[in-house]
N, C-alpha and C positions, 0 to 999 in steps of 0.2 A: 402575432407574437405567440399567443397561447398554442397554436397548432405547431409552430416551430419548436417550442419548448417540449411539447408532447413527443414529437418525433425524435428530438435529441434524447429525451429521457428513455424512450423506447430502445434507442441504440445501446444504451448502457444497462438497462434493467435486467437483472439476473445474469449479468456477464462478469467474466473474470479476466485478469491478466496474470499470467504465471511468468516469473522472471527471476533475476538474481540481483544481489546488491551492487554488482558492477553496472548493470543497466539502470538501476535506480539512481546511483551516484551521477551517472552521465545525463540521464533524461529527466529526473525528478529530484534535483538537489535539495529542495526544501524538505521533502519527505525523508530523503536519505539522512539529512542532518538530524531530524527528529528521531528517526530509528537509531542512529548512531548514539545520540544522547541517552536513549533508553538503554542501549547496550553498555555504555560506560557505567550507568547506574547499576545495572545487573552485576557487572564485574566488581564494583565497589561494595556491593551488598554481600556481607559474609554469609548470610542465610541463603543466598542464591548460588546455584551450581555453575553459573556462567564464569568462564575463566578468561585470562588474558589471551590464551591461544584462540578461544572462540572469537574474541574481539578482533584479533589479527586476521582470522579467516573471514569474518564479516567485512573488514576493511579491504581485503584483497579481492572482494567480489564473489566469494564462493557460497554465500548464504542464499537460501531460497526466499523469495518474496512473492506473496499473493495479494492482489488487489481484488476486492469484491465490491460490485456496484449493485444497488437496489433502489428502485423508485420508491419514494416515501411521501405520499400526499403532495405530489408536484415538486418535491425536492429530490435530491440524490444523496443517498447514504453511501459513504466510502468507508470500507473496512480494510485495513492493511495488516497482514500477518507476516511474520518472519521466523525463520528457523534454520538450523544447520542442514536439515534434510526436509523433504516434503512430508515425511511422517511427522516430524516435529511441528511443521506448519499446521497440519490437520488436527493436531491434538492440543491446541491452546486457544485462548481467547485472542481477539484482535489486539495488536500492539497500538494501533491508532484507529479511531473511529470518529467520523464527522458527518453531520448532515448539513448540506449546503443547498442554496438555491442554484438553479441552472446558471444564472449570471455569475454568481460567486465561483462556481465550478469552472466555467469558461475562463474567468479572469485569473484564478489562482492555481489551477492545476494544468499540467501539460496534456490536456485531453486528446489532442491530435496524436500524440505518441501512444496513448492508451488505445485509441481506435485501431491503430496498426496491429495491435497484439490481442485484441478481444477474443475471448473464447466463451462458449456456452458452459 
């Protein structure tokens, strides 16, 4: 079991998935819902520059999303960034961040969909 988890972690360690909100909505609906909820909060926050047009662009699948995976003491840390452009994605903290066991990751994330899109 430990060897299998190590190999699994190695598959994801220091890898990324670059995609858009359309892909996330279709393949990772729980993450999409969490990101969407954050977007709605940004639009409602008068001190934030996010607009209703931004939310509509997000909802139509046009926003960029980056998943970053790193091994962390036998667990996997998943960081998810979103932005209107890749420049926006690169210049902000993660929108979502979670460290989970391999078992939790396999059970609660569509990891097979991620594997199809992993990049260094």
